[in-house]
C-alpha positions as CSV (number, residue, x, y, z in Angstrom):
1,M,0.6,-0.1,0.1
2,T,1.3,3.6,-1.1
3,F,0.5,6.5,1.3
4,T,0.4,9.7,0.1
5,E,0.3,12.8,1.9
6,T,-2.9,15.6,0.2
7,K,-2.0,19.2,0.5
8,L,-3.9,19.2,4.1
9,K,-1.6,18.0,6.6
10,G,-3.1,14.6,8.1
11,C,-5.4,13.8,4.7
12,F,-3.6,10.7,3.1
13,V,-5.1,8.8,-0.5
14,L,-4.1,5.2,-0.2
15,E,-3.0,3.3,-3.5
16,P,-3.6,-0.8,-2.8
17,N,-0.9,-3.3,-4.1
18,I,-4.1,-5.0,-6.5
19,F,-2.6,-8.6,-7.6
20,E,-4.2,-9.8,-10.3
21,D,-4.5,-13.5,-12.8
22,D,-6.5,-14.8,-14.6
23,R,-9.2,-15.6,-11.6
24,G,-9.6,-12.0,-11.2
25,Y,-7.7,-9.6,-8.5
26,F,-6.8,-9.7,-5.0
27,F,-5.3,-6.7,-3.1
28,E,-5.1,-6.1,1.0
29,S,-7.8,-3.1,2.0
30,F,-6.8,-2.6,5.9
31,N,-3.7,-3.4,7.7
32,K,-3.8,-1.7,11.2
33,T,-0.1,-1.6,11.2
34,R,0.3,-0.7,8.1
35,F,-2.0,1.6,8.3
36,N,-0.4,3.6,11.6
37,K,2.2,3.2,10.0
38,G,1.7,4.5,6.9
39,I,-0.1,7.6,8.2
40,G,2.3,8.0,11.3
41,T,-0.5,8.0,14.2
42,T,-2.5,5.7,16.0
43,I,-5.6,5.1,14.7
44,D,-8.3,2.7,16.2
45,F,-11.4,2.1,14.0
46,V,-14.7,1.2,16.1
47,Q,-17.4,1.7,13.7
48,D,-18.0,0.5,9.9
49,N,-20.8,2.3,7.6
50,Q,-22.2,1.7,4.2
51,S,-24.3,3.6,2.0
52,F,-25.8,3.4,-1.4
53,S,-26.5,5.8,-4.4
54,A,-27.8,6.9,-7.5
55,Q,-25.4,9.0,-10.0
56,G,-26.3,13.0,-8.9
57,V,-26.6,12.7,-5.0
58,I,-24.3,14.7,-3.1
59,R,-23.8,13.6,0.4
60,A,-22.7,17.3,1.6
61,I,-20.1,18.5,4.6
62,H,-20.6,16.4,7.2
63,Y,-18.7,16.2,11.1
64,Q,-19.0,16.1,14.2
65,T,-17.5,17.9,16.6
66,G,-15.5,18.1,19.9
67,V,-14.7,14.3,21.9
68,H,-17.3,12.9,19.2
69,A,-14.6,14.3,16.1
70,Q,-14.3,11.1,13.6
71,A,-11.6,10.9,11.8
72,K,-12.2,7.8,8.5
73,L,-11.0,5.6,6.3
74,V,-13.4,6.0,3.2
75,R,-13.6,4.1,-0.4
76,V,-15.7,2.8,-3.2
77,L,-17.2,-0.8,-3.2
78,S,-19.1,0.0,-6.7
79,G,-19.5,2.8,-9.0
80,A,-17.3,6.3,-8.8
81,V,-17.9,9.2,-6.3
82,L,-16.2,12.3,-6.7
83,D,-14.6,12.4,-2.5
84,V,-14.5,15.7,-0.8
85,A,-12.4,16.5,2.4
86,V,-12.8,20.6,4.1
87,D,-9.9,21.1,7.0
88,L,-11.6,22.4,9.9
89,R,-9.0,22.7,12.0
90,K,-8.9,26.6,13.0
91,D,-5.4,26.3,14.0
92,S,-4.3,24.2,10.6
93,P,-2.6,27.2,7.5
94,T,-5.3,25.3,5.5
95,F,-8.0,26.2,7.1
96,G,-11.4,26.4,4.8
97,E,-8.8,24.2,1.9
98,Y,-10.0,21.0,0.3
99,V,-9.0,18.2,-1.3
100,A,-11.1,16.1,-3.7
101,I,-10.0,13.1,-5.4
102,E,-12.2,10.6,-7.6
103,L,-12.7,7.3,-5.8
104,N,-13.6,4.0,-7.9
105,S,-13.9,0.9,-7.7
106,E,-11.4,0.4,-10.5
107,N,-8.8,2.3,-8.7
108,K,-9.5,0.7,-5.3
109,K,-7.9,4.1,-3.5
110,Q,-8.9,5.6,-0.2
111,L,-8.5,8.2,1.6
112,F,-8.1,8.9,5.1
113,I,-9.5,11.7,6.6
114,P,-8.2,12.7,10.0
115,K,-10.4,14.3,12.6
116,G,-11.1,18.2,12.3
117,F,-12.6,17.6,8.9
118,G,-15.5,17.5,6.6
119,H,-15.9,15.1,4.6
120,G,-18.9,14.9,1.7
121,F,-19.2,12.6,-1.9
122,A,-21.0,13.2,-5.1
123,V,-21.7,9.8,-7.0
124,L,-20.8,10.8,-11.0
125,S,-21.5,6.6,-11.6
126,E,-24.9,5.5,-12.4
127,T,-24.7,3.8,-9.2
128,A,-22.9,3.9,-6.1
129,E,-21.0,2.1,-2.8
130,F,-19.5,3.3,-0.7
131,Y,-17.8,2.4,2.7
132,Y,-16.3,3.8,5.9
133,K,-14.9,3.2,8.1
134,C,-14.8,5.2,12.1
135,D,-12.6,6.3,14.7
136,N,-15.1,7.8,17.2
137,Y,-19.2,6.3,16.9
138,Y,-22.1,8.5,15.4
139,N,-23.3,10.8,18.1
140,K,-26.3,13.0,16.5
141,E,-26.4,15.7,19.0
142,A,-22.6,16.0,18.1
143,E,-23.7,15.9,13.9
144,A,-22.9,19.7,12.1
145,G,-22.4,19.9,8.1
146,I,-21.7,22.6,5.6
147,L,-23.3,23.8,2.1
148,Y,-22.4,21.8,-0.4
149,N,-22.3,24.9,-2.5
150,D,-21.1,27.9,0.2
151,K,-19.5,29.9,-2.4
152,E,-16.3,30.9,0.1
153,L,-15.1,26.6,-0.2
154,G,-15.8,26.1,-3.7
155,I,-16.3,23.3,-4.6
156,D,-16.8,22.2,-8.0
157,W,-19.1,18.7,-7.9
158,K,-18.5,17.5,-11.2
159,I,-22.2,17.5,-11.6
160,S,-24.3,20.5,-13.5
161,D,-27.0,21.6,-11.3
162,N,-29.9,20.4,-12.5
163,E,-28.5,16.6,-12.0
164,I,-28.1,17.2,-7.7
165,V,-29.9,15.2,-6.0
166,L,-30.0,16.4,-2.6
167,S,-31.5,15.6,0.7
168,N,-34.1,18.4,2.3
169,K,-31.7,18.1,5.5
170,D,-28.8,18.7,3.2
171,L,-30.3,21.8,2.0
172,E,-30.6,23.4,5.0
173,L,-27.0,22.9,6.4
174,P,-25.1,26.1,7.4
175,L,-23.0,28.1,4.8
176,F,-19.1,27.9,6.1
177,K,-18.9,31.3,7.6
178,N,-21.6,30.0,9.9
179,A,-20.9,26.4,10.8
180,K,-20.2,25.2,14.5
181,L,-16.8,24.4,14.3
């Protein structure tokens, strides 16, 4: 597995070593020892989540606050998404900046998103199955988010406006400048 740190400190793209032959392929998607060595810190994942979404769906910038903040390791099982991580660490030199990377079932890349980041994705394929590990349990009271089309962040979701599908909850999220950080 190759670990490449993005422009946002602590946020890494992971690329597996894929072994292919006439039967198909095999790769190790997670190894705790290698993972912690690759990112340079210790993470203990406690919860796995999976979602299925149709083309055009944007799952807006979500995160948990305070002691309930979560680090995530995300990947796509089928289909393709544009995955976005936003640095929400007020003391970071990249505060308010984001990285966007295509994760898909072909490239099998993963993105590690540390605590203090918001996370969202847009479905680029007909459908997508999205899978992620979290190092902290979900807590409804600590849930927060940012409106997907906030001009200050300027995220290009790679989906035309007339094709975007959002939940009512995501449409009601605050702008970045008003977000609970």
